[in-house]
N, C-alpha and C positions, 0 to 999 in steps of 0.2 A: 275637865278631861273625862271623868267617869261618866258624866251625862252624855257626852258625845258618843262614847262607845256604846252606851245603853241605847241611844237613839239609833245608831247604825244597826245594832242587833235587832231592834224592833222593826226597822225598815226592811231588813233582810227577811225576818220572820213573816211580816205581813205580805211581802212580795211572794215568798214561797207558798204561804197558805192560800193565796189567791190563785196562783198558777198551777199548783200541784193537783187540784181536783180535775183540771182539764187534762193532765197527763196521766192520771191514774196512780199517783204516788201518795205517800204519806210523809209528813215532815215532823221532826222533833227539834226543838231548840233548847239549849241550856245556857244560862248566863249566871255567873256567880262572881261575887266580889269578896276579896279578902283584905287583910290589913296591909298587904304589900302590893296588891295589884288586882286586876280584873281579868277574868277568864270567860271565854264563851265558846260555844260550838254549835254547829248546825249539822244535822244528819238527814239524808233523804233515802227513803226506801221505796223501791218500785216492785210491783208484783210481776212475777214471771210466769207466764202461762206454759203448761206442758206442751210438748210437741204434738201436733195434731195426729201424726201417724201413731205415736205411742198411745194416745187416748183411744183411737179406734181399735187398736189391738187389745188394749185392756178392757174396752167395752165388750169386745168379742169373747174375752176370757170370762167375763161375768155372765154373759149369755150361756156359755158352755157350762159353767158351774150350775146355772139354773136348769139346765137340760134342754134349752131351746137351740138345738143344733142347726136346724134349717135357717133360722134367722141369723145365727152367728156365722154360718157358712157363707150366706149371701153378703153380709157385711164384710167379712174377712177376705172374700174373693175380690171384692172391689178395692179394699185397702192393699191387698197383695199385688193386684194389677197396677195400682198407682205407684207403688214402691216395692219392687221385687227384692230389694236388698234388706228390707225390714224382716229380720229373722223371727221376731215375735209374732208378726202377722202370719208368717208361713207356719210356724209351730202351732199356733192356735187353730189355723185353718186345717192342719193335719188332724188335730184333736177333734174338730167338728166333723170331719169326714169319718173318723173312727166312730163317733157317736151316731152317724147316719148309716153305719154298716158298709161304708166304702173303705174297708180296712186297708186294702192294698195301696190305694191312693194316699190315705192318711199316713200310713207308716213310711211311705216313700218320701212324702213332704217332710216329715219329722227327721228322717235319717239324712236328708240332704241339706239341712240348714247350714249356713255359714255364719259363724259368730266371730267378728273381728277381734283379735287379740285375746281370745278366750278358748284356746284349744282344749284344755282339760274339761271345761264346762260343756263344750260341744260333745266331747267323748263320753261324758257321763250321760248326757241326754240321749245320745245314740245307743249306748249300752242299755239304758233303761227301756228304750223303744224295742230293742231286739229281745230283751228279757220278756217284756209284756207280750210281744208278738209270739214268742216261742211258747209261753204259757197259755196262749189263746184265751186270754181273759175277756169277759163280755165288755161291751162298749163303756158303760158308766164306770165299771170297776177299773178298766184300763186307763180311762181318762183321769180318774181320781189318783191312781198310782203315779201317773206321769206328771200331773200338776204338783202333787206333793213332793216328788223328787226334784222337779224343777226349782221349787222354793229352796230345798236343801242345797242344790247345785249352785244357785245364785249366792247363797250365803257363803259357800266355800270359795266361790270366785272372788267375793269381796275380801276374804281373808288372803287369798292368793295375790291380790293386787297390792297388798301392803308389802313393805320391804321384808325380804326374807331373812330369817335367822338360821344359823347352822349351815348345812351343806345343801346348796341349791341344785346339785347334780343328782340328787336322789331320783330314782326312776318312779314315774307315776304308774299306778295300777288301778284299774276299775275296782269298785267295791266288790267284796267277795261273792255277793249273790248275783252279780251281773256277769254275763259271759260275753266278752268282747269278740268281735268278728275279725280282728286283726292279728 
């Protein structure tokens, strides 16, 4: 009886190890025997590629951080034209325009982003853009401030997405150094 189960597990394992390289998967098999019975398990893992739009937007962000605003703007314009609802591509395109001294276009793109189900994060991003625009920071300094605050805002949004404790009706206010336009 135990030999039959072991043979079946071996057949499953061999089948999966032969087929999974064709599918781009990895396989793990466990078989164990005890005094009272036999146990076994098979697990399959498949690699998941990131969304192409997200990859293009992140590539644009890296180009912006390196100071290659023209290349980033060209890439992000194409990405934004293909998917106008991708808020990251629009945001990074705005930053690239700010780096190219097209400040009005850049701040307009940043201020008009639409982030689904993340009103507070959008509000923080818009408040940051208004603050940077009001202070008239130079391009690289403005971009660094906005990228740094985007990272903070994303962390806050991850915390907001968790179940709330306490009173959820508390009013949200922008951080004290930002001056909201509403």
